SEVEX-949481 format. One record per atom (N, C-alpha, C, O): atom name; residue number from 0; y, x, z. Coordinates in steps of 0.02 Angstrom, whole numbers. Layout:
<timis>
<timi "CA",NUM,<Y,X,Z>>
...
</timis>
This chain:
<timis>
<timi "N",0,<-59,42,0>>
<timi "CA",0,<0,0,0>>
<timi "C",0,<62,45,0>>
<timi "O",0,<68,89,42>>
<timi "N",1,<107,33,-47>>
<timi "CA",1,<168,74,-50>>
<timi "C",1,<220,45,-3>>
<timi "O",1,<224,-15,9>>
<timi "N",2,<259,90,23>>
<timi "CA",2,<309,72,72>>
<timi "C",2,<378,76,40>>
<timi "O",2,<394,124,5>>
<timi "N",3,<420,26,53>>
<timi "CA",3,<488,26,27>>
<timi "C",3,<531,75,67>>
<timi "O",3,<529,74,128>>
<timi "N",4,<568,116,32>>
<timi "CA",4,<614,162,65>>
<timi "C",4,<684,131,61>>
<timi "O",4,<707,113,8>>
<timi "N",5,<716,126,120>>
<timi "CA",5,<782,95,124>>
<timi "C",5,<835,149,137>>
<timi "O",5,<823,195,176>>
<timi "N",6,<892,142,105>>
<timi "CA",6,<948,187,120>>
<timi "C",6,<976,168,188>>
<timi "O",6,<964,113,213>>
<timi "N",7,<1014,213,218>>
<timi "CA",7,<1046,199,282>>
<timi "C",7,<1090,137,277>>
<timi "O",7,<1089,94,321>>
<timi "N",8,<1129,133,223>>
<timi "CA",8,<1174,76,214>>
<timi "C",8,<1135,10,209>>
<timi "O",8,<1157,-41,234>>
<timi "N",9,<1078,13,176>>
<timi "CA",9,<1037,-47,168>>
<timi "C",9,<1007,-69,235>>
<timi "O",9,<1004,-129,249>>
<timi "N",10,<986,-21,276>>
<timi "CA",10,<960,-37,342>>
<timi "C",10,<1013,-72,384>>
<timi "O",10,<999,-122,417>>
<timi "N",11,<1074,-46,382>>
<timi "CA",11,<1129,-76,419>>
<timi "C",11,<1144,-146,393>>
<timi "O",11,<1150,-193,432>>
<timi "N",12,<1149,-153,328>>
<timi "CA",12,<1165,-218,297>>
<timi "C",12,<1112,-270,314>>
<timi "O",12,<1128,-326,335>>
<timi "N",13,<1048,-252,305>>
<timi "CA",13,<994,-300,318>>
<timi "C",13,<988,-315,393>>
<timi "O",13,<979,-373,412>>
<timi "N",14,<993,-264,435>>
<timi "CA",14,<989,-274,507>>
<timi "C",14,<1045,-318,533>>
<timi "O",14,<1033,-363,574>>
<timi "N",15,<1105,-306,511>>
<timi "CA",15,<1163,-346,533>>
<timi "C",15,<1156,-418,508>>
<timi "O",15,<1172,-465,544>>
<timi "N",16,<1133,-427,446>>
<timi "CA",16,<1125,-494,418>>
<timi "C",16,<1072,-533,458>>
<timi "O",16,<1083,-592,474>>
<timi "N",17,<1016,-501,474>>
<timi "CA",17,<965,-534,514>>
<timi "C",17,<992,-554,583>>
<timi "O",17,<979,-609,607>>
<timi "N",18,<1029,-509,613>>
<timi "CA",18,<1059,-524,678>>
<timi "C",18,<1105,-585,674>>
<timi "O",18,<1099,-631,713>>
<timi "N",19,<1151,-584,626>>
<timi "CA",19,<1200,-638,620>>
<timi "C",19,<1168,-704,601>>
<timi "O",19,<1186,-757,628>>
<timi "N",20,<1120,-703,554>>
<timi "CA",20,<1092,-765,527>>
<timi "C",20,<1034,-795,567>>
<timi "O",20,<1026,-856,569>>
<timi "N",21,<994,-753,599>>
<timi "CA",21,<933,-778,632>>
<timi "C",21,<929,-768,707>>
<timi "O",21,<898,-808,742>>
<timi "N",22,<959,-714,732>>
<timi "CA",22,<946,-694,801>>
<timi "C",22,<1003,-712,849>>
<timi "O",22,<990,-735,904>>
<timi "N",23,<1064,-701,828>>
<timi "CA",23,<1122,-708,873>>
<timi "C",23,<1123,-775,909>>
<timi "O",23,<1137,-777,969>>
<timi "N",24,<1109,-829,874>>
<timi "CA",24,<1113,-896,905>>
<timi "C",24,<1058,-907,958>>
<timi "O",24,<1064,-952,998>>
<timi "N",25,<1006,-865,957>>
<timi "CA",25,<951,-871,1006>>
<timi "C",25,<966,-834,1071>>
<timi "O",25,<931,-844,1121>>
<timi "N",26,<1017,-792,1071>>
<timi "CA",26,<1032,-751,1130>>
<timi "C",26,<1079,-787,1177>>
<timi "O",26,<1118,-830,1157>>
<timi "N",27,<1076,-768,1241>>
<timi "CA",27,<1120,-798,1291>>
<timi "C",27,<1172,-747,1314>>
<timi "O",27,<1170,-688,1295>>
<timi "N",28,<1219,-770,1354>>
<timi "CA",28,<1270,-724,1379>>
<timi "C",28,<1239,-671,1425>>
<timi "O",28,<1268,-618,1433>>
<timi "N",29,<1181,-685,1454>>
<timi "CA",29,<1146,-636,1495>>
<timi "C",29,<1121,-577,1455>>
<timi "O",29,<1106,-524,1482>>
<timi "N",30,<1116,-585,1389>>
<timi "CA",30,<1092,-532,1345>>
<timi "C",30,<1147,-484,1324>>
<timi "O",30,<1133,-432,1294>>
<timi "N",31,<1209,-500,1339>>
<timi "CA",31,<1265,-457,1321>>
<timi "C",31,<1256,-388,1352>>
<timi "O",31,<1243,-381,1411>>
<timi "N",32,<1263,-336,1309>>
<timi "CA",32,<1256,-267,1332>>
<timi "C",32,<1186,-239,1324>>
<timi "O",32,<1175,-179,1330>>
<timi "N",33,<1137,-283,1311>>
<timi "CA",33,<1069,-259,1300>>
<timi "C",33,<1061,-232,1229>>
<timi "O",33,<1102,-247,1185>>
<timi "N",34,<1009,-194,1219>>
<timi "CA",34,<995,-165,1154>>
<timi "C",34,<945,-210,1117>>
<timi "O",34,<897,-235,1146>>
<timi "N",35,<958,-219,1053>>
<timi "CA",35,<915,-260,1010>>
<timi "C",35,<890,-216,953>>
<timi "O",35,<929,-189,915>>
<timi "N",36,<824,-210,948>>
<timi "CA",36,<793,-173,894>>
<timi "C",36,<764,-224,846>>
<timi "O",36,<719,-262,864>>
<timi "N",37,<788,-224,783>>
<timi "CA",37,<768,-273,733>>
<timi "C",37,<727,-239,679>>
<timi "O",37,<748,-189,650>>
<timi "N",38,<668,-267,664>>
<timi "CA",38,<628,-244,608>>
<timi "C",38,<659,-276,546>>
<timi "O",38,<656,-337,538>>
<timi "N",39,<689,-236,502>>
<timi "CA",39,<727,-264,446>>
<timi "C",39,<683,-296,392>>
<timi "O",39,<707,-332,350>>
<timi "N",40,<618,-281,395>>
<timi "CA",40,<573,-309,344>>
<timi "C",40,<540,-375,366>>
<timi "O",40,<524,-417,324>>
<timi "N",41,<530,-384,431>>
<timi "CA",41,<497,-444,455>>
<timi "C",41,<543,-491,494>>
<timi "O",41,<529,-551,500>>
<timi "N",42,<599,-464,520>>
<timi "CA",42,<643,-504,561>>
<timi "C",42,<623,-506,634>>
<timi "O",42,<659,-535,675>>
<timi "N",43,<566,-476,651>>
<timi "CA",43,<545,-472,722>>
<timi "C",43,<595,-428,759>>
<timi "O",43,<626,-384,730>>
<timi "N",44,<601,-440,824>>
<timi "CA",44,<648,-400,863>>
<timi "C",44,<624,-393,935>>
<timi "O",44,<583,-432,959>>
<timi "N",45,<652,-343,969>>
<timi "CA",45,<639,-332,1040>>
<timi "C",45,<706,-321,1073>>
<timi "O",45,<751,-289,1045>>
<timi "N",46,<713,-348,1133>>
<timi "CA",46,<775,-345,1170>>
<timi "C",46,<762,-313,1238>>
<timi "O",46,<714,-332,1272>>
<timi "N",47,<803,-264,1258>>
<timi "CA",47,<794,-232,1322>>
<timi "C",47,<859,-200,1344>>
<timi "O",47,<902,-184,1303>>
<timi "N",48,<867,-191,1410>>
<timi "CA",48,<928,-158,1435>>
<timi "C",48,<927,-83,1419>>
<timi "O",48,<978,-50,1421>>
<timi "N",49,<867,-57,1404>>
<timi "CA",49,<859,14,1387>>
<timi "C",49,<843,20,1313>>
<timi "O",49,<797,-11,1288>>
<timi "N",50,<881,61,1277>>
<timi "CA",50,<872,66,1205>>
<timi "C",50,<804,94,1185>>
<timi "O",50,<775,71,1136>>
<timi "N",51,<779,141,1223>>
<timi "CA",51,<713,169,1208>>
<timi "C",51,<658,117,1215>>
<timi "O",51,<612,114,1174>>
<timi "N",52,<663,76,1267>>
<timi "CA",52,<613,24,1277>>
<timi "C",52,<616,-29,1222>>
<timi "O",52,<564,-53,1199>>
<timi "N",53,<676,-47,1200>>
<timi "CA",53,<682,-95,1145>>
<timi "C",53,<650,-67,1082>>
<timi "O",53,<614,-103,1047>>
<timi "N",54,<662,-4,1067>>
<timi "CA",54,<633,28,1008>>
<timi "C",54,<557,33,1014>>
<timi "O",54,<521,20,966>>
<timi "N",55,<532,53,1073>>
<timi "CA",55,<460,59,1082>>
<timi "C",55,<425,-8,1076>>
<timi "O",55,<372,-12,1045>>
<timi "N",56,<454,-60,1104>>
<timi "CA",56,<423,-126,1101>>
<timi "C",56,<423,-152,1029>>
<timi "O",56,<373,-183,1008>>
<timi "N",57,<476,-141,992>>
<timi "CA",57,<478,-163,922>>
<timi "C",57,<428,-124,881>>
<timi "O",57,<394,-152,838>>
<timi "N",58,<422,-60,894>>
<timi "CA",58,<376,-18,856>>
<timi "C",58,<303,-33,875>>
<timi "O",58,<258,-25,834>>
<timi "N",59,<291,-56,937>>
<timi "CA",59,<223,-73,958>>
<timi "C",59,<196,-132,917>>
<timi "O",59,<136,-138,906>>
<timi "N",60,<241,-176,896>>
<timi "CA",60,<221,-234,855>>
<timi "C",60,<204,-213,784>>
<timi "O",60,<161,-243,751>>
<timi "N",61,<239,-162,759>>
<timi "CA",61,<229,-139,690>>
<timi "C",61,<245,-65,687>>
<timi "O",61,<303,-45,687>>
<timi "N",62,<193,-24,685>>
<timi "CA",62,<201,49,684>>
<timi "C",62,<245,74,627>>
<timi "O",62,<279,124,633>>
<timi "N",63,<244,38,571>>
<timi "CA",63,<281,58,511>>
<timi "C",63,<350,25,506>>
<timi "O",63,<381,28,453>>
<timi "N",64,<372,-6,559>>
<timi "CA",64,<435,-43,558>>
<timi "C",64,<495,1,541>>
<timi "O",64,<499,59,563>>
<timi "N",65,<540,-26,502>>
<timi "CA",65,<605,5,490>>
<timi "C",65,<653,-32,536>>
<timi "O",65,<666,-91,526>>
<timi "N",66,<678,3,587>>
<timi "CA",66,<715,-31,640>>
<timi "C",66,<791,-19,636>>
<timi "O",66,<814,35,618>>
<timi "N",67,<827,-71,652>>
<timi "CA",67,<900,-69,658>>
<timi "C",67,<916,-83,732>>
<timi "O",67,<893,-133,759>>
<timi "N",68,<954,-40,763>>
<timi "CA",68,<970,-47,834>>
<timi "C",68,<1043,-65,843>>
<timi "O",68,<1087,-35,812>>
<timi "N",69,<1056,-115,885>>
<timi "CA",69,<1124,-133,901>>
<timi "C",69,<1129,-152,974>>
<timi "O",69,<1078,-167,1006>>
<timi "N",70,<1190,-152,1000>>
<timi "CA",70,<1202,-175,1068>>
<timi "C",70,<1234,-244,1063>>
<timi "O",70,<1286,-252,1032>>
<timi "N",71,<1202,-293,1095>>
<timi "CA",71,<1225,-362,1092>>
<timi "C",71,<1295,-368,1121>>
<timi "O",71,<1309,-344,1176>>
<timi "N",72,<1340,-400,1083>>
<timi "CA",72,<1408,-413,1106>>
<timi "C",72,<1455,-354,1100>>
<timi "O",72,<1511,-356,1126>>
<timi "N",73,<1434,-302,1065>>
<timi "CA",73,<1476,-242,1057>>
<timi "C",73,<1481,-225,984>>
<timi "O",73,<1433,-234,946>>
<timi "N",74,<1537,-199,964>>
<timi "CA",74,<1545,-179,894>>
<timi "C",74,<1513,-111,880>>
<timi "O",74,<1504,-91,823>>
<timi "N",75,<1495,-75,934>>
<timi "CA",75,<1461,-10,926>>
<timi "C",75,<1401,-8,973>>
<timi "O",75,<1399,-42,1024>>
<timi "N",76,<1352,32,955>>
<timi "CA",76,<1293,39,998>>
<timi "C",76,<1307,89,1053>>
<timi "O",76,<1284,80,1110>>
<timi "N",77,<1343,143,1038>>
<timi "CA",77,<1359,195,1086>>
<timi "C",77,<1434,207,1087>>
<timi "O",77,<1469,190,1039>>
<timi "N",78,<1457,238,1141>>
<timi "CA",78,<1528,257,1146>>
<timi "C",78,<1532,333,1147>>
<timi "O",78,<1490,366,1176>>
<timi "N",79,<1584,359,1117>>
<timi "CA",79,<1596,431,1118>>
<timi "C",79,<1643,447,1176>>
<timi "O",79,<1687,407,1192>>
<timi "N",80,<1634,504,1206>>
<timi "CA",80,<1676,526,1261>>
<timi "C",80,<1721,583,1240>>
<timi "O",80,<1713,610,1185>>
<timi "N",81,<1767,602,1283>>
<timi "CA",81,<1812,658,1269>>
<timi "C",81,<1770,720,1251>>
<timi "O",81,<1719,734,1282>>
<timi "N",82,<1792,756,1201>>
<timi "CA",82,<1759,817,1178>>
<timi "C",82,<1689,803,1153>>
<timi "O",82,<1650,850,1144>>
<timi "N",83,<1673,739,1141>>
<timi "CA",83,<1607,721,1116>>
<timi "C",83,<1552,723,1168>>
<timi "O",83,<1494,712,1151>>
<timi "N",84,<1569,736,1230>>
<timi "CA",84,<1519,740,1283>>
<timi "C",84,<1535,690,1339>>
<timi "O",84,<1594,681,1355>>
<timi "N",85,<1485,658,1367>>
<timi "CA",85,<1497,613,1423>>
<timi "C",85,<1509,654,1486>>
<timi "O",85,<1497,714,1487>>
<timi "N",86,<1532,622,1539>>
<timi "CA",86,<1546,659,1601>>
<timi "C",86,<1484,683,1637>>
<timi "O",86,<1491,725,1682>>
<timi "N",87,<1425,660,1619>>
<timi "CA",87,<1363,683,1650>>
<timi "C",87,<1306,675,1600>>
<timi "O",87,<1314,641,1550>>
<timi "N",88,<1249,707,1613>>
<timi "CA",88,<1193,696,1567>>
<timi "C",88,<1182,621,1558>>
<timi "O",88,<1182,583,1606>>
<timi "N",89,<1172,600,1497>>
<timi "CA",89,<1175,530,1480>>
<timi "C",89,<1113,506,1443>>
<timi "O",89,<1077,546,1412>>
<timi "N",90,<1100,444,1446>>
<timi "CA",90,<1053,411,1402>>
<timi "C",90,<981,418,1423>>
<timi "O",90,<965,423,1482>>
<timi "N",91,<937,418,1373>>
<timi "CA",91,<866,416,1386>>
<timi "C",91,<841,478,1424>>
<timi "O",91,<789,474,1458>>
<timi "N",92,<877,533,1420>>
<timi "CA",92,<855,593,1456>>
<timi "C",92,<860,581,1531>>
<timi "O",92,<814,598,1568>>
<timi "N",93,<915,553,1553>>
<timi "CA",93,<925,541,1625>>
<timi "C",93,<875,489,1649>>
<timi "O",93,<843,499,1701>>
<timi "N",94,<868,434,1612>>
<timi "CA",94,<824,380,1635>>
<timi "C",94,<750,398,1632>>
<timi "O",94,<712,376,1675>>
<timi "N",95,<731,439,1584>>
<timi "CA",95,<660,454,1576>>
<timi "C",95,<639,514,1617>>
<timi "O",95,<579,527,1624>>
<timi "N",96,<687,551,1644>>
<timi "CA",96,<670,612,1681>>
<timi "C",96,<661,672,1636>>
<timi "O",96,<646,726,1660>>
<timi "N",97,<671,663,1570>>
<timi "CA",97,<666,720,1524>>
<timi "C",97,<726,766,1534>>
<timi "O",97,<779,744,1556>>
<timi "N",98,<717,828,1517>>
<timi "CA",98,<772,876,1521>>
<timi "C",98,<818,866,1462>>
<timi "O",98,<796,867,1405>>
<timi "N",99,<882,857,1475>>
<timi "CA",99,<931,849,1422>>
<timi "C",99,<937,914,1383>>
<timi "O",99,<935,968,1413>>
<timi "N",100,<945,910,1317>>
<timi "CA",100,<952,971,1277>>
<timi "C",100,<1021,1003,1288>>
<timi "O",100,<1032,1060,1266>>
<timi "N",101,<1066,968,1320>>
<timi "CA",101,<1133,993,1333>>
<timi "C",101,<1141,1003,1407>>
<timi "O",101,<1125,958,1446>>
<timi "N",102,<1166,1060,1429>>
<timi "CA",102,<1175,1071,1501>>
<timi "C",102,<1229,1024,1529>>
<timi "O",102,<1276,1006,1494>>
<timi "N",103,<1221,1007,1591>>
<timi "CA",103,<1271,965,1625>>
<timi "C",103,<1335,1005,1633>>
<timi "O",103,<1333,1066,1640>>
<timi "N",104,<1393,971,1631>>
<timi "CA",104,<1457,1005,1641>>
<timi "C",104,<1459,1039,1709>>
<timi "O",104,<1434,1012,1758>>
<timi "N",105,<1489,1097,1712>>
<timi "CA",105,<1495,1134,1775>>
<timi "C",105,<1550,1104,1817>>
<timi "O",105,<1601,1080,1791>>
<timi "N",106,<1541,1104,1883>>
<timi "CA",106,<1592,1078,1929>>
<timi "C",106,<1657,1116,1917>>
<timi "O",106,<1658,1177,1913>>
<timi "N",107,<1710,1079,1913>>
<timi "CA",107,<1775,1109,1902>>
<timi "C",107,<1795,1112,1829>>
<timi "O",107,<1851,1131,1813>>
<timi "N",108,<1748,1095,1783>>
<timi "CA",108,<1766,1095,1712>>
<timi "C",108,<1804,1031,1697>>
<timi "O",108,<1806,985,1738>>
<timi "N",109,<1835,1026,1639>>
<timi "CA",109,<1875,968,1622>>
<timi "C",109,<1833,905,1614>>
<timi "O",109,<1860,850,1612>>
<timi "N",110,<1767,912,1610>>
<timi "CA",110,<1723,854,1603>>
<timi "C",110,<1695,829,1669>>
<timi "O",110,<1665,775,1671>>
<timi "N",111,<1703,867,1723>>
<timi "CA",111,<1673,846,1786>>
<timi "C",111,<1720,804,1827>>
<timi "O",111,<1703,782,1881>>
</timis>
């Protein structure tokens, strides 16, 4: 079975369309801020407060899924911080206990 290859722009377009047309009306205000992983080929989705868990749950349903990730109620999925770094180790590394590939800011630096 051949697999369709999607451009980045196509993944965004299809994922956003599925969200707006099929998924958004099913969500509640309690879902605001959660991550939504959408399979752009089937329309299946997973919702979780943790982005990694949303992606893992969506991928568990379909190993070959092409996923689009968004944060419910936000125009962006992530926020950028000053100098491109957050004030502390951030994201899945902190929550999962994995070692961040970037060292934490030193005390007294402009990021601490």
